[in-house]
PAZAPA-4460 file (N, C-alpha, C; in steps of 0.05 Angstrom, whole numbers, plus 32768, in hexadecimal, padded with zeros to 4 digits):
% residues 217
    n_x    n_y    n_z   ca_x   ca_y   ca_z    c_x    c_y    c_z   seq   type   mol
   811C   8075   7FA6   8106   806C   7FA8   80F6   8080   7F9B     1      X     A
   80ED   8080   7F7F   80D9   8098   7F80   80B6   808B   7F89     2      X     A
   80A4   809B   7F9B   808E   8094   7F99   8074   80AE   7F94     3      X     A
   8069   809A   7F7F   804B   80A8   7F77   8031   80A3   7F81     4      X     A
   8020   80B2   7F91   8004   80A9   7FA2   7FF6   80B3   7F92     5      X     A
   7FE2   809F   7F80   7FD1   80A0   7F6A   7FB6   809E   7F7F     6      X     A
   7FB2   80A7   7F9D   7F98   80A6   7FA6   7F98   8094   7FBF     7      X     A
   7F90   80A3   7FD0   7F7D   8087   7FE7   7F95   8073   7FE5     8      X     A
   7F9B   8054   7FE8   7FAF   8049   7FF1   7FBF   8040   7FD6     9      X     A
   7FBF   8048   7FC3   7FC6   804D   7FA7   7FE8   8053   7FA7    10      X     A
   7FFE   803E   7FA7   801C   804D   7F9F   8028   8042   7F8D    11      X     A
   8031   8057   7F74   804D   8046   7F66   806A   804B   7F75    12      X     A
   8074   8031   7F76   808D   803D   7F7E   80A9   802E   7F6A    13      X     A
   80B9   8046   7F62   80C4   8034   7F4B   80E6   8037   7F5D    14      X     A
   80F6   802C   7F57   810B   8022   7F5F   8120   8022   7F47    15      X     A
   812D   8032   7F3B   8140   8029   7F26   812B   8033   7F0E    16      X     A
   812A   8014   7F01   811F   8014   7EF1   8108   7FFD   7EF4    17      X     A
   8103   7FFE   7F10   80EB   7FE5   7F15   80CD   7FF6   7F1E    18      X     A
   80B9   7FF1   7F19   80A3   7FFD   7F1B   8088   7FEC   7F27    19      X     A
   8088   7FE9   7F38   8071   7FE2   7F4D   805B   7FF7   7F59    20      X     A
   8048   7FDD   7F4B   8028   7FF6   7F53   801F   7FE6   7F6A    21      X     A
   8014   7FF1   7F83   800E   7FEA   7F9A   7FE9   7FEF   7FA3    22      X     A
   7FD2   7FDC   7FA4   7FC1   7FEB   7FAA   7FAD   7FF9   7F93    23      X     A
   7FA8   7FF8   7F7F   7F98   8008   7F6B   7F7F   8005   7F74    24      X     A
   7F72   8011   7F7E   7F53   800B   7F8F   7F47   8023   7F7E    25      X     A
   7F24   8020   7F82   7F1E   8033   7F74   7F0E   804C   7F89    26      X     A
   7F24   8057   7F8D   7F28   806C   7F98   7F42   8085   7F8E    27      X     A
   7F4C   8072   7F82   7F6C   807B   7F78   7F62   8080   7F5F    28      X     A
   7F73   8090   7F48   7F74   809B   7F37   7F88   80A6   7F24    29      X     A
   7F82   809B   7F0D   7FAD   80A1   7F01   7FB5   8089   7EFC    30      X     A
   7FAA   807A   7F0A   7FB9   8064   7F0C   7FB6   804E   7EEF    31      X     A
   7F9E   804A   7EDB   7F94   8045   7ECC   7FAC   804D   7EBA    32      X     A
   7FB6   805E   7EB9   7FC3   8065   7E9D   7FE3   8060   7E9F    33      X     A
   7FED   8052   7EB5   8006   804E   7EB6   8002   8031   7EA0    34      X     A
   8024   8033   7E95   8031   8020   7E8D   8048   8016   7E93    35      X     A
   8055   7FFC   7E8C   8074   7FF9   7E88   8071   7FEA   7EAC    36      X     A
   8058   7FE4   7EB0   8063   7FD3   7ECC   806A   7FC3   7ECC    37      X     A
   8080   7FBA   7EE4   8087   7F99   7EE9   807A   7F91   7EFD    38      X     A
   806D   7F9B   7F17   805B   7F88   7F29   803F   7F96   7F2C    39      X     A
   8030   7F97   7F33   8012   7F96   7F3E   800F   7F88   7F59    40      X     A
   8011   7F9A   7F71   8011   7F89   7F85   7FF7   7F95   7F98    41      X     A
   7FDF   7F89   7F9E   7FC3   7F82   7FAB   7FC7   7F7D   7FC8    42      X     A
   7FCA   7F83   7FDE   7FC5   7F8B   7FF4   7FAB   7F73   7FFE    43      X     A
   7F92   7F74   7FF4   7F7C   7F6F   7FFD   7F6D   7F6F   7FE7    44      X     A
   7F47   7F63   7FED   7F3C   7F66   7FCB   7F2A   7F7C   7FCD    45      X     A
   7F24   7F94   7FEB   7F19   7FA9   7FEC   7F16   7FB1   7FCE    46      X     A
   7F05   7FC0   7FC2   7F03   7FCD   7FB3   7F10   7FE8   7FB5    47      X     A
   7F18   7FFA   7FC5   7F27   800B   7FC3   7F4A   8008   7FC4    48      X     A
   7F4C   7FE2   7FC3   7F6B   7FDE   7FC1   7F67   7FCE   7FA3    49      X     A
   7F57   7FC7   7F97   7F53   7FC0   7F7F   7F3A   7FB9   7F6E    50      X     A
   7F39   7FCC   7F63   7F22   7FDE   7F52   7F22   7FCB   7F41    51      X     A
   7F0B   7FB4   7F3C   7F07   7FA4   7F2F   7EF5   7FB2   7F16    52      X     A
   7EF2   7FCB   7F0A   7EEC   7FD5   7EF8   7EFE   7FD8   7EE7    53      X     A
   7F17   7FE4   7EF7   7F31   7FE8   7EE6   7F4C   7FDC   7EE3    54      X     A
   7F46   7FC9   7EF5   7F56   7FB6   7EFE   7F5D   7FA0   7EE9    55      X     A
   7F4A   7F92   7EDA   7F56   7F85   7EC0   7F63   7F9B   7EAD    56      X     A
   7F50   7FA0   7EAB   7F63   7FB9   7E93   7F85   7FC5   7E96    57      X     A
   7F85   7FCB   7EB5   7F9D   7FD6   7EB7   7FB9   7FC0   7EB6    58      X     A
   7FB1   7FAB   7EB3   7FC6   7F87   7EB5   7FC6   7F87   7E9D    59      X     A
   7FB3   7F92   7E90   7FB0   7F83   7E6F   7FC0   7FA5   7E59    60      X     A
   7FC2   7FB7   7E68   7FD7   7FC6   7E5B   7FF3   7FBF   7E65    61      X     A
   7FF5   7FBA   7E7F   8012   7FAD   7E85   801A   7F8C   7E8B    62      X     A
   8016   7F7F   7E73   801F   7F66   7E75   803F   7F5A   7E7D    63      X     A
   8047   7F6F   7E7C   8062   7F65   7E8F   8065   7F6B   7EAC    64      X     A
   8049   7F70   7EB6   804B   7F71   7ECC   8041   7F59   7EDB    65      X     A
   804E   7F50   7EF6   8050   7F31   7F00   803A   7F43   7F17    66      X     A
   801F   7F32   7F15   8011   7F3F   7F30   800C   7F2B   7F45    67      X     A
   8000   7F3C   7F5F   800E   7F24   7F78   7FFA   7F37   7F8C    68      X     A
   7FF1   7F27   7F9A   7FD8   7F2B   7FAF   7FD8   7F11   7FC5    69      X     A
   7FC7   7F1B   7FD1   7FC0   7EFE   7FEC   7FB4   7EED   7FD8    70      X     A
   7FB4   7EDD   7FEB   7F9A   7EB6   7FE2   7F80   7EC5   7FD9    71      X     A
   7F76   7ECF   7FE9   7F5D   7ECE   7FDB   7F51   7EE1   7FCF    72      X     A
   7F62   7EF9   7FD2   7F68   7F12   7FB2   7F66   7F01   7F94    73      X     A
   7F79   7EF2   7F96   7F88   7EDD   7F83   7F73   7ED1   7F77    74      X     A
   7F67   7EC2   7F8D   7F54   7EAF   7F84   7F39   7EC0   7F71    75      X     A
   7F2E   7ED6   7F7C   7F18   7EE1   7F71   7F28   7EF2   7F57    76      X     A
   7F48   7EFE   7F56   7F53   7F09   7F44   7F4F   7EF0   7F26    77      X     A
   7F55   7ED6   7F2F   7F62   7EC5   7F20   7F3B   7EB4   7F16    78      X     A
   7F2C   7EB8   7F23   7F12   7EB6   7F18   7F07   7EC4   7EF7    79      X     A
   7F19   7EDC   7F00   7F15   7EEB   7EE7   7F29   7EEF   7ECA    80      X     A
   7F39   7ECE   7EDB   7F4A   7ECA   7EC0   7F62   7ED1   7EB9    81      X     A
   7F6B   7EE6   7ED9   7F88   7EF1   7EDE   7F9A   7EDC   7EED    82      X     A
   7FB5   7ED9   7EE6   7FC4   7ED4   7EEA   7FD1   7EDD   7F0B    83      X     A
   7FCF   7EDF   7F26   7FD1   7EEE   7F32   7FE2   7ED6   7F43    84      X     A
   7FFD   7EE2   7F48   800E   7ECE   7F64   800A   7ECC   7F83    85      X     A
   800A   7EC6   7F94   7FFA   7ECA   7FB2   8011   7ED1   7FC2    86      X     A
   8015   7EE8   7FC5   8025   7EF0   7FE7   8024   7EDE   7FFB    87      X     A
   803C   7ED4   8000   803D   7EBE   8017   8056   7ECC   802E    88      X     A
   804E   7EC9   8043   8059   7EDD   8057   8075   7ECA   805E    89      X     A
   8090   7ED5   805F   80A5   7EC7   8062   80B0   7EB2   8046    90      X     A
   80A7   7EC2   8028   80A2   7EBC   8013   80A7   7ED9   8005    91      X     A
   80CB   7ED9   8002   80CB   7F00   7FFC   80C0   7EF5   7FDD    92      X     A
   80C0   7F0B   7FCE   80BF   7F08   7FA9   80D5   7F24   7FA7    93      X     A
   80E2   7F1C   7F8E   80F7   7F34   7F7F   80F1   7F31   7F64    94      X     A
   80EF   7F4D   7F6E   80DC   7F5F   7F48   80F5   7F7B   7F50    95      X     A
   810D   7F68   7F2E   8120   7F74   7F29   8135   7F7D   7F43    96      X     A
   813B   7F93   7F50   8147   7F99   7F5E   8138   7F9B   7F80    97      X     A
   8123   7F95   7F7A   810D   7F95   7F98   8110   7F7C   7F9D    98      X     A
   810B   7F81   7FB5   8102   7F67   7FD3   80DC   7F70   7FDA    99      X     A
   80D2   7F60   7FD6   80B1   7F66   7FE3   80B0   7F50   7FEF   100      X     A
   80AE   7F56   8008   80AC   7F49   8020   8088   7F49   802B   101      X     A
   807E   7F35   802B   805D   7F34   8037   8068   7F33   8055   102      X     A
   804C   7F3E   8062   804A   7F3F   807A   802E   7F3D   8082   103      X     A
   8026   7F37   8096   8006   7F38   8098   7FF4   7F24   808F   104      X     A
   7FDD   7F20   80A2   7FCA   7F0D   809B   7FB3   7F18   8099   105      X     A
   7FA0   7F22   80A8   7F8B   7F31   80A3   7F79   7F4C   80A2   106      X     A
   7F69   7F52   8093   7F69   7F6A   809C   7F60   7F78   80B0   107      X     A
   7F5F   7F8D   80BE   7F61   7F98   80D3   7F3B   7F9E   80DE   108      X     A
   7F34   7F93   80F7   7F18   7F8F   80F8   7F10   7F9E   80F1   109      X     A
   7EF7   7F9A   80E8   7EE4   7FBC   80E7   7ED0   7FB8   80FF   110      X     A
   7EB0   7FA7   80F9   7E9F   7FA5   8109   7E95   7F8E   80FD   111      X     A
   7E88   7F80   8115   7E77   7F65   810F   7E6B   7F60   80F0   112      X     A
   7E69   7F78   80DF   7E50   7F73   80CE   7E60   7F6F   80B6   113      X     A
   7E7F   7F6A   80BA   7E97   7F76   809E   7EAA   7F5E   80A3   114      X     A
   7EA3   7F43   8095   7EB4   7F38   8093   7ED4   7F40   8093   115      X     A
   7EE3   7F2A   80A4   7EFE   7F38   80A4   7F10   7F24   8090   116      X     A
   7F1E   7F2D   807C   7F27   7F24   8063   7F44   7F26   805D   117      X     A
   7F51   7F18   8052   7F74   7F17   8054   7F81   7F2F   8049   118      X     A
   7F9C   7F39   805B   7F9F   7F48   8052   7FBD   7F46   8056   119      X     A
   7FD8   7F48   8041   7FE6   7F47   803E   7FF9   7F6A   8034   120      X     A
   8008   7F67   804F   8016   7F82   804F   8030   7F7F   8044   121      X     A
   8044   7F99   8030   804F   7F8E   8021   806A   7FA9   8028   122      X     A
   8081   7F9A   8033   80A7   7FAA   8030   80AE   7FA7   801B   123      X     A
   80B9   7FC1   800D   80C4   7FBC   7FFF   80E4   7FC3   7FFA   124      X     A
   80F8   7FBB   7FF7   810F   7FC0   8006   8125   7FBE   7FE7   125      X     A
   8132   7FC2   7FE1   8146   7FC8   7FCD   8169   7FDA   7FE1   126      X     A
   8179   7FCF   7FD7   819B   7FDF   7FD9   8199   7FF0   7FD4   127      X     A
   81A1   8004   7FE5   819F   8024   7FE8   8190   8033   7FEA   128      X     A
   8175   8028   7FEE   815F   8031   7FE2   8151   8038   8009   129      X     A
   813E   804A   800C   812D   8045   8025   811E   8024   801E   130      X     A
   8117   8029   803A   80F9   800C   8041   80E0   8015   803C   131      X     A
   80D8   8011   8033   80B2   8011   8035   80A0   8009   803E   132      X     A
   808A   8000   8048   807B   7FF0   8059   805B   7FFD   804F   133      X     A
   8050   7FE6   8040   8034   7FF6   8032   8023   7FDD   804B   134      X     A
   8013   7FE2   804E   800B   7FCF   8070   7FF0   7FC2   805E   135      X     A
   7FE2   7FD2   8050   7FBE   7FD1   8046   7FA8   7FD5   805A   136      X     A
   7F9D   7FCB   8065   7F8E   7FCC   8079   7F91   7FC0   808A   137      X     A
   7FA4   7FCE   809A   7FAE   7FB8   80B6   7FC0   7FC7   80BE   138      X     A
   7FC6   7FC2   80DC   7FD4   7FD0   80EC   7FED   7FC1   80FD   139      X     A
   7FE3   7FA3   80FC   7FF5   7F8D   810D   8012   7F80   8106   140      X     A
   8011   7F88   80E6   8027   7F76   80DC   803E   7F86   80EE   141      X     A
   805D   7F6D   80E1   8075   7F73   8100   808C   7F7B   80DA   142      X     A
   808D   7F89   80D2   80A2   7F8A   80BC   80B9   7F87   80B5   143      X     A
   80C3   7F91   80DA   80D8   7F98   80DA   80E1   7FBE   80D9   144      X     A
   80FA   7FC1   80D4   8101   7FD6   80D3   80FB   7FDE   80B7   145      X     A
   80EE   8007   80B5   80E0   8006   809F   80E6   8023   80A5   146      X     A
   80F3   8036   8092   80FC   8042   8085   80E5   805B   8084   147      X     A
   80CA   804E   8070   80BE   806E   8065   80A4   8051   806D   148      X     A
   8086   8057   8077   807A   8053   807D   805E   8063   8073   149      X     A
   804C   804A   8063   8035   804D   8051   801E   804F   806D   150      X     A
   8019   8069   8072   8001   8067   808B   7FE9   806D   8080   151      X     A
   7FCD   8053   8083   7FB3   805F   808C   7FA9   8078   809E   152      X     A
   7FA1   8086   8093   7F9E   8099   8099   7F84   8097   80A9   153      X     A
   7F73   8088   80A8   7F50   808B   80A6   7F4F   807E   8093   154      X     A
   7F3B   8066   80AA   7F2B   8051   809E   7F12   804F   80B6   155      X     A
   7EFD   803E   80A5   7EE7   803D   80C0   7EEF   801D   80CE   156      X     A
   7F09   8015   80CB   7F13   7FFC   80E0   7F2D   8014   80F1   157      X     A
   7F27   8027   80F0   7F3C   8035   8102   7F3F   8053   8110   158      X     A
   7F45   8055   812A   7F43   806F   8135   7F5A   807A   8129   159      X     A
   7F60   8092   8131   7F7B   80A1   812F   7F88   8098   813D   160      X     A
   7F7F   8095   8154   7FA3   8087   8178   7FAD   806F   816D   161      X     A
   7F96   805F   8156   7F9C   8041   8158   7FB8   8045   813E   162      X     A
   7FBB   805E   8129   7FC3   805B   8113   7FE1   806D   8123   163      X     A
   7FE8   8083   8132   7FF5   8089   8141   8003   8070   814D   164      X     A
   7FF9   8066   8159   800A   8052   816B   800B   803C   8158   165      X     A
   8007   8036   813E   8011   8028   812C   802F   803A   8121   166      X     A
   802D   804F   8116   804B   8058   8111   805D   805B   8124   167      X     A
   804F   8064   8145   8063   805B   8155   8073   8040   8159   168      X     A
   8061   802C   8150   8065   8013   815B   8081   800A   813D   169      X     A
   8077   8016   812B   8087   8008   8115   80A1   801A   8106   170      X     A
   80A4   8034   811B   80BD   8049   8124   80CE   8056   80FB   171      X     A
   80BA   8055   80ED   80CE   8063   80D7   80D8   8081   80D8   172      X     A
   80DB   8083   80D0   80EE   8099   80C6   80DC   80AD   80B9   173      X     A
   80C6   80A7   80A3   80BE   80B3   809C   809D   80A3   8097   174      X     A
   8085   80B5   808C   806C   80A5   8086   8061   80B4   8069   175      X     A
   8055   80A5   805A   8049   80AB   804F   802B   80AD   8049   176      X     A
   8017   80BA   8049   8000   80B6   8053   7FF3   80A4   8040   177      X     A
   7FE0   8096   803F   7FC6   8087   8030   7FB4   8089   803D   178      X     A
   7F9F   807A   802E   7F8C   8072   803B   7F73   808E   803F   179      X     A
   7F71   80A3   802D   7F68   80BB   8039   7F4F   80C2   802E   180      X     A
   7F4A   80AE   801F   7F34   80B6   8004   7F1E   80C6   8016   181      X     A
   7F13   80BA   802A   7F00   80C2   8041   7F03   80DD   804C   182      X     A
   7F0A   80E5   804E   7F1A   8104   805C   7F19   811E   804B   183      X     A
   7F0D   812F   8055   7F10   8142   8049   7F2C   8152   804C   184      X     A
   7F30   816A   8038   7F41   8179   8043   7F46   8187   8059   185      X     A
   7F39   8188   806A   7F3B   8193   808A   7F3E   817C   809A   186      X     A
   7F2B   816A   809B   7F33   814E   80A9   7F4D   8142   80A4   187      X     A
   7F56   8137   8086   7F72   813E   8081   7F89   8144   808F   188      X     A
   7F81   8164   8092   7F99   816B   809C   7F96   8170   80B7   189      X     A
   7F82   8163   80C6   7F80   8161   80E2   7F96   8146   80EF   190      X     A
   7F87   812D   80DA   7F93   810E   80DB   7FB4   8114   80D7   191      X     A
   7FBA   8121   80B8   7FD8   812C   80C0   7FE5   8136   80D6   192      X     A
   7FD8   8148   80E6   7FE9   8154   80EF   7FF2   8147   8110   193      X     A
   7FDA   8133   8111   7FD7   8120   812B   7FE4   8106   812B   194      X     A
   7FE5   8102   8111   7FFA   80E9   8104   801A   80F7   8106   195      X     A
   8020   8109   80F8   8035   8117   80FA   8049   8123   8110   196      X     A
   8031   812E   811F   803A   8137   813E   803C   8122   814D   197      X     A
   8033   8106   8151   8036   80F0   8168   803D   80E0   815C   198      X     A
   8044   80D6   8145   804A   80C3   813B   806C   80BB   813D   199      X     A
   807A   80CA   8149   809E   80C5   815D   80A5   80D8   8153   200      X     A
   80B8   80D7   8157   80DA   80F9   815C   80DB   80FF   813D   201      X     A
   80E1   810D   8138   80ED   8115   811D   80E2   8103   8104   202      X     A
   80C5   8103   8104   80C1   80EE   80F0   80BA   8102   80DD   203      X     A
   80BC   80F1   80BA   80B9   810D   80A6   809C   8102   8097   204      X     A
   8094   8110   8097   8071   8111   8087   807D   8115   8067   205      X     A
   8079   80FE   8054   8075   8102   803E   8060   80FE   8036   206      X     A
   804E   811B   802B   8037   8116   8021   8036   8118   8005   207      X     A
   8031   8104   7FFA   802A   8102   7FD8   801C   810B   7FC9   208      X     A
   800B   8111   7FDB   7FED   811A   7FCE   7FE8   812E   7FB8   209      X     A
   7FEA   8123   7FA1   7FEB   8140   7F8A   8003   814C   7F88   210      X     A
   8017   8139   7F95   8033   813D   7F83   8041   813A   7F72   211      X     A
   803A   811F   7F60   804E   8106   7F42   805A   8104   7F5F   212      X     A
   806E   80F7   7F4F   8084   80EA   7F59   809B   80F4   7F6A   213      X     A
   809F   80EC   7F83   80AB   80F5   7F8F   80C5   80E7   7F98   214      X     A
   80DF   80EC   7F95   80F4   80D8   7F9D   80F7   80E8   7FC0   215      X     A
   80F9   80C1   7FCC   8105   80C2   7FE8   8113   80B7   7FE8   216      X     A
   8130   80C3   7FF9   8146   80AA   7FF8   8147   80B0   801D   217      X     A
***
């Protein structure tokens, strides 16, 4: 499995010749130049996970890509004329060699002034490859055994103690830091230290920021 982090919550996951892009939002950059995608997955409707200004062009440039999202986001994107398939918990999606399994229901609670929206995390599984889980913006999903966990490092909806508890509960072998656009370099280093130190024993940190494609086995 090869993963590229395009900033914040956006990951390109490549397994064999299959290319799946997750959460191309407005805090991410570089994904707009991608071509030959097989699927684009959106976990929820917030702009930092699906950029309203660049998403249509991304889909138009990747006409062979299937687009998946939660039901609320699918309705919003459908109003823009896009064909979006709805992710439903319990119904796996097969994209070539990759099985995409949806988990979760709602975005994490922020505060009373911010309405909660739907949020669907996705677990990617392929024979002979590590299992990856991208939770979107929630920590409550139960994806089962996970080798590599994409971990939202920082958000208005979570303290770092909840991030650590999330990692310890899922108990992956490794973590990929995401959702970090609001952190300064100093703050990001502190968060990484906290989560890496307290998230579990023998936890491997795959810090992909600025690294380009990285092979994970």
